[in-house]
C-alpha positions as MATLAB code, in Angstrom:
seq = 'XXXXXXXXXXXXXXXXXXXXXXXXXXXXXXXXXXXXXXXXXXXXXXXXXXXXXXXXXXXXXXXXXXXXXXXXXXXXXXXXXXXXXXXXXXXXXXXXXXXXXXXXXXXXXXXXXXXXXXXXXXXXXXXXXXXXXXXXXXXXXXXXXXXXXXXXXXXXXXXXXXXXXXXXXXXXXXXXXXXXXXXXXXXXXXXXXXXXXXXXXXXXXXXXXXXXXXXXXXXXXXXXXXXXXXXXXXXXXXXXXXXXXXXXXXXXXXXXXXXXXXXXXXXXXXXXXXXXXXXXXXXXXXXXXXXXXXXXXXXXXXXXXXXXXXXXXXXXXXXXXXXXXXXXXXXXXXXXXXXXXXXXXXXXXXXXXXXXXXXXXXXXXXXXXXXXXXXXXXXXXXXXXXXXXXXXXXXXXXXXXXXXXXX';
ca = [
     114.202   77.899   70.392;
     114.933   81.560   71.100;
     115.565   82.331   67.410;
     114.086   85.777   66.799;
     113.277   86.164   70.493;
     111.759   89.478   71.522;
     112.662   89.366   75.186;
     114.676   91.967   77.121;
     118.382   92.576   76.702;
     120.405   90.405   79.091;
     123.736   91.424   80.642;
     125.860   88.587   82.081;
     128.817   89.183   84.432;
     130.760   86.913   86.746;
     133.791   88.823   88.047;
     134.621   92.245   89.427;
     136.103   93.642   86.171;
     133.024   92.496   84.257;
     130.784   94.185   86.788;
     132.719   97.444   86.583;
     132.492   97.542   82.790;
     129.031   96.041   82.187;
     127.015   97.866   84.829;
     127.365  101.309   83.149;
     125.793  100.137   79.850;
     123.193   98.101   81.766;
     122.125  101.227   83.630;
     122.255  103.278   80.424;
     119.934  100.888   78.584;
     117.433  100.914   81.431;
     117.632  104.700   81.657;
     116.837  104.854   77.951;
     113.701  102.798   78.535;
     115.048   99.626   76.892;
     114.063   96.624   79.062;
     117.269   95.040   80.366;
     118.087   92.391   82.952;
     121.309   91.615   84.819;
     122.647   88.136   85.546;
     125.477   87.502   88.014;
     127.052   84.095   87.456;
     129.043   84.759   90.638;
     132.222   83.228   89.236;
     133.890   85.463   91.846;
     131.016   85.934   94.256;
     132.252   88.368   96.898;
     134.325   90.556   94.560;
     131.432   90.924   92.126;
     128.999   91.697   94.947;
     131.216   94.542   96.142;
     130.934   96.208   92.726;
     127.188   95.604   92.565;
     126.884   97.398   95.898;
     128.929  100.368   94.679;
     126.674  100.823   91.654;
     123.510   99.970   93.615;
     122.499   97.135   91.306;
     120.548   94.080   92.419;
     120.947   91.254   89.881;
     117.793   89.736   88.478;
     119.502   86.346   88.361;
     122.234   84.779   90.483;
     123.670   81.539   89.128;
     125.753   80.760   92.237;
     128.535   78.927   90.380;
     131.462   79.734   92.677;
     132.892   76.904   94.771;
     136.170   76.105   96.509;
     139.036   75.062   94.215;
     136.998   75.735   91.088;
     138.873   75.159   87.840;
     138.297   76.049   84.190;
     136.582   72.738   83.426;
     134.050   73.152   86.220;
     133.414   76.830   85.501;
     132.991   76.410   81.756;
     130.593   73.470   81.936;
     128.568   74.840   84.851;
     128.172   78.343   83.446;
     127.327   76.968   80.002;
     124.550   74.782   81.384;
     123.075   77.327   83.777;
     123.163   80.168   81.257;
     121.476   77.867   78.721;
     118.550   77.384   81.124;
     118.379   81.116   81.739;
     118.351   81.948   78.026;
     115.583   79.456   77.350;
     113.555   81.065   80.115;
     114.208   84.751   79.366;
     114.502   84.525   75.557;
     116.597   87.717   75.353;
     116.935   89.832   72.226;
     120.690   90.283   72.831;
     123.164   88.874   75.356;
     125.808   91.380   76.480;
     129.130   89.996   77.754;
     132.373   91.740   78.580;
     136.029   91.064   78.015;
     137.723   87.728   78.450;
     136.602   85.663   81.437;
     135.227   82.140   81.591;
     131.797   83.688   82.204;
     132.222   85.671   78.989;
     133.300   82.643   76.980;
     130.661   80.213   78.263;
     127.791   82.726   78.162;
     128.593   83.785   74.617;
     128.830   80.134   73.567;
     125.427   79.367   75.114;
     123.871   82.317   73.267;
     125.527   81.240   70.012;
     124.183   77.696   70.344;
     120.681   79.132   70.788;
     121.038   81.590   67.879;
     120.819   84.646   70.143;
     122.874   87.715   69.123;
     125.934   88.380   71.294;
     127.206   91.888   72.059;
     130.858   91.912   73.134;
     131.919   94.896   75.260;
     135.678   95.641   75.163;
     136.113   93.646   71.963;
     139.320   93.420   69.958;
     141.990   93.471   72.669;
     144.875   91.220   71.657;
     148.370   90.266   72.822;
     148.937   88.029   69.800;
     149.827   85.037   71.987;
     146.942   82.629   72.598;
     148.406   81.635   75.980;
     149.222   85.109   77.287;
     147.209   85.894   79.259;
     145.810   82.393   79.789;
     142.988   81.610   79.183;
     141.817   85.176   78.592;
     143.351   85.664   75.141;
     141.584   82.582   73.778;
     138.311   83.660   75.380;
     138.228   87.089   73.769;
     139.383   85.822   70.372;
     136.604   83.234   70.404;
     133.906   85.709   71.440;
     135.127   88.191   68.841;
     134.471   85.586   66.130;
     130.900   84.778   67.150;
     129.697   88.171   68.388;
     127.045   89.931   66.349;
     128.054   93.311   67.795;
     131.676   94.056   68.722;
     132.018   97.210   70.828;
     135.734   97.976   70.502;
     137.263  100.530   72.909;
     139.887  101.983   70.543;
     140.782  102.253   66.863;
     143.552   99.684   67.385;
     141.019   97.211   68.782;
     138.885   97.810   65.704;
     141.918   97.125   63.498;
     142.594   93.847   65.339;
     139.091   92.622   64.615;
     139.142   93.652   60.962;
     142.541   91.996   60.497;
     141.029   88.764   61.798;
     138.292   88.957   59.196;
     135.426   90.135   61.404;
     132.705   91.750   59.307;
     133.246   95.503   59.513;
     129.478   96.037   59.853;
     129.689   94.197   63.190;
     132.413   96.425   64.678;
     131.829   99.721   66.503;
     134.420  101.980   68.168;
     132.857  103.336   71.371;
     135.604  103.867   73.931;
     135.875  101.738   77.051;
     133.080  101.660   79.621;
     135.750  101.649   82.356;
     135.922  105.430   81.882;
     132.144  105.683   82.352;
     132.556  103.754   85.616;
     135.472  105.947   86.761;
     133.501  109.142   86.240;
     130.524  107.716   88.118;
     132.600  106.578   91.094;
     134.703  109.753   91.305;
     131.520  111.837   91.451;
     130.086  109.587   94.164;
     133.311  109.883   96.186;
     133.371  113.662   95.778;
     129.762  114.001   96.897;
     130.340  111.753   99.917;
     127.919  109.091   98.690;
     130.755  106.564   98.586;
     132.937  106.332  101.669;
     136.686  105.728  101.554;
     138.495  103.641  104.151;
     139.632  105.884  107.009;
     142.792  103.795  107.387;
     143.709  104.258  103.722;
     142.899  107.965  103.730;
     144.960  108.625  106.845;
     147.913  106.628  105.483;
     147.836  108.595  102.213;
     147.603  111.906  104.061;
     150.622  111.039  106.230;
     152.612  109.953  103.180;
     151.859  113.184  101.356;
     152.627  115.285  104.431;
     156.030  113.568  104.615;
     156.720  114.454  100.982;
     156.914  110.780  100.013;
     156.437  109.325   96.565;
     153.530  106.894   96.575;
     153.183  103.854   94.346;
     150.251  101.464   93.935;
     151.402   97.874   93.389;
     149.206   95.036   92.133;
     150.594   91.673   91.007;
     148.774   88.407   90.501;
     149.109   87.186   86.876;
     149.208   83.430   86.320;
     152.067   83.870   83.839;
     154.284   85.197   86.653;
     153.812   82.173   88.937;
     156.976   80.198   89.559;
     159.540   82.974   89.943;
     158.196   86.099   88.289;
     156.150   87.282   91.256;
     159.011   86.590   93.648;
     161.294   88.774   91.513;
     158.728   91.576   91.520;
     158.317   91.468   95.283;
     162.083   91.276   95.833;
     162.793   94.338   93.714;
     159.966   96.261   95.425;
     161.573   95.366   98.752;
     164.899   96.671   97.440;
     163.280   99.912   96.256;
     161.783  100.461   99.690;
     165.072   99.653  101.433;
     167.131  102.032   99.302;
     164.620  104.905   99.014;
     163.306  106.206  102.315;
     160.946  108.593  100.505;
     159.051  105.747   98.810;
     155.790  104.401  100.157;
     153.736  101.649   98.560;
     150.086  100.615   98.658;
     149.834   96.878   98.105;
     146.408   95.185   98.103;
     147.315   91.516   98.148;
     145.690   88.794   96.078;
     144.304   85.655   97.806;
     145.789   83.193   95.271;
     148.125   80.739   97.108;
     150.842   81.262   94.474;
     150.838   84.998   95.190;
     150.976   84.412   98.923;
     153.855   81.963   98.518;
     155.882   84.445   96.450;
     155.116   87.209   98.936;
     156.400   85.090  101.805;
     159.573   84.145   99.944;
     160.418   87.757   99.098;
     160.451   89.225  102.613;
     158.491   92.249  101.402;
     156.171   92.054  104.405;
     159.042   93.259  106.606;
     158.123   96.794  105.517;
     154.454   96.689  106.578;
     153.421   99.892  108.311;
     154.149  103.476  107.320;
     156.267  102.439  104.329;
     153.974   99.680  103.040;
     150.187   99.841  103.229;
     149.245   96.161  103.054;
     145.602   95.183  102.774;
     143.099   92.717  101.421;
     141.821   93.521   97.891;
     140.570   97.118   97.845;
     136.927   97.816   97.188;
     136.384   99.553   93.874;
     135.921  103.019   95.354;
     139.048  102.571   97.497;
     140.980  101.394   94.418;
     139.887  104.478   92.454;
     140.873  106.696   95.404;
     144.275  104.973   95.637;
     145.048  105.326   91.911;
     143.978  108.958   91.991;
     146.346  109.733   94.886;
     149.570  107.938   93.953;
     152.513  109.192   91.903;
     152.824  106.081   89.765;
     151.489  102.540   89.418;
     153.165   99.150   89.060;
     150.671   96.531   87.901;
     150.072   93.406   85.867;
     146.339   94.078   85.820;
     144.519   94.943   82.615;
     141.862   97.284   83.979;
     144.248   99.261   86.170;
     146.336  100.109   83.099;
     143.249  101.822   81.679;
     142.151  103.406   84.945;
     145.571  104.810   85.815;
     146.113  106.256   82.338;
     142.623  107.789   82.373;
     143.413  109.405   85.741;
     146.809  110.700   84.580;
     149.037  108.248   86.470;
     152.151  106.715   84.841;
     152.138  102.917   84.630;
     154.956  100.388   84.910;
     153.369   97.258   83.450;
     154.723   94.101   85.095;
     154.189   92.083   81.926;
     156.255   91.396   78.813;
     153.329   92.174   76.530;
     149.950   93.863   76.806;
     146.630   94.044   75.010;
     146.483   97.742   75.849;
     149.181   99.182   73.595;
     147.595  102.603   73.285;
     149.010  103.766   76.622;
     152.479  102.493   75.697;
     152.426  104.258   72.334;
     151.427  107.530   73.963;
     154.329  107.276   76.402;
     152.005  106.874   79.381;
     153.043  103.306   80.149;
     156.198  101.195   79.938;
     156.474   97.409   79.813;
     158.977   96.149   82.384;
     157.918   92.525   82.848;
     159.259   90.820   85.966;
     162.911   91.691   85.288;
     164.457   93.298   88.368;
     166.793   95.619   86.480;
     164.056   96.894   84.148;
     161.709   97.533   87.048;
     164.393   99.347   89.019;
     165.436  101.477   86.040;
     161.856  102.459   85.222;
     160.834  103.196   88.814;
     163.742  105.357   89.937;
     162.904  108.500   87.885;
     159.490  108.632   89.574;
     160.945  108.032   93.023;
     163.535  110.783   92.487;
     160.865  113.138   91.195;
     162.426  113.409   87.739;
     159.216  112.230   86.089;
     155.767  113.307   87.120;
     152.221  112.240   86.441;
     150.784  113.258   83.096;
     147.473  114.856   82.230;
     144.442  112.536   82.319;
     144.194  110.796   78.966;
     141.151  109.945   76.864;
     143.008  107.286   74.901;
     140.624  104.671   76.338;
     137.468  106.743   76.135;
     135.688  109.914   77.172;
     132.935  108.533   79.386;
     130.254  108.206   76.693;
     130.777  104.550   75.706;
     127.583  103.281   77.342;
     125.389  105.911   75.724;
     127.010  105.203   72.368;
     126.079  101.539   72.729;
     122.486  102.507   73.453;
     122.358  104.657   70.322;
     123.901  101.917   68.176;
     121.454   99.255   69.374;
     118.530  101.637   68.924;
     119.574  102.319   65.344;
     120.051   98.637   64.562;
     116.811   97.396   66.077;
     114.701  100.486   65.374;
     111.036   99.585   65.823;
     111.652   96.043   67.078;
     112.822   97.323   70.478;
     109.353   98.703   71.095;
     107.944   95.190   70.583;
     109.729   93.682   73.573;
     106.945   92.197   75.646;
     106.760   92.818   79.397;
     103.895   91.752   81.650;
     101.926   94.934   82.280;
     100.833   93.768   85.720;
     104.381   93.250   86.987;
     107.681   95.006   86.588;
     110.309   93.358   84.435;
     112.433   92.662   87.500;
     109.561   91.054   89.391;
     109.042   88.677   86.490;
     112.783   87.966   86.459;
     112.919   87.151   90.155;
     110.089   84.642   89.775;
     111.978   82.758   87.073;
     115.433   83.001   88.699;
     114.933   79.804   90.698;
     114.897   77.762   87.513;
     118.525   78.502   86.702;
     120.112   77.526   89.995;
];
């Protein structure tokens, strides 16, 4: 059994948000000379790969779990079994997981069963309703209970964990690694190392030249299926119809429920100069879009953090949030899927009565990953130097040889 294992640190990610927020600490640990490996469960294969490409990371392990019509039962059981095999092979000192996905839940559970310490990045976020968002709230509550190291992004997240009885010696306030990722990507865009879609850039330039107000819209939450999304799309259509100076960037979501609501709303009638409609934006294009709009309407979790960190006001298309810090600072307002609330909140930005605010550090200052490195170094002290790596091969060569055993 891997009890007391002295293998490398293992990072496990399955979705795009996990990749965005786990890759910065993964790179920071390797840069600090602490042997670390990266596993992609590929819960969302293509979307995760896009982020891996942006950060120039090649996973040491690919578990290839994604399939058509996958559900929570399939994902949980498959990831649990395949991660178990990987842990038995690698014998990691710590397993790092992020956030609230099925990959997070199943990977943490596998590590717990094998008595391997779990480090939870972005720990302590809570809505207070176990089914909102579903199943994410349950996932993060569960991982928060079994994690050995809880890296909370804010003081409020720390308070959530302590209120639940988590040992205070297991909780660390580091800021959110999403800010580390933002800084990295913005620098790469500025230097020309990351290219932005010409179509998106030209559309934004035309909108700004016309003096238009630009909004980024994202909407896909499971809780809004069955009417909520249709209401959102209908009110966005009304905003476009009644305000000629409004232009909207809308990267659609492939979920059939989203596509059904989109079709019912008639929003697609505005495609063109008033509505930039696209497939999901790559991460660098998403960062560029957020950085160039006047305000954001979203039901996403990560975009709430990214927009606030870039100084963009947020209309949150949810009735509750696990990211209250932006709301309390007046940087974000909860509007749910109620047409009147959305309309009332959006109009001041469209009329130019409210403007973007200064970039906020409420979610972090870009040092979260390095803080995690320092914390782990202090905890493990001399034991980190005892991690054994074959001197004749690089750590990643050894990993690639053993990767076949987990597929």
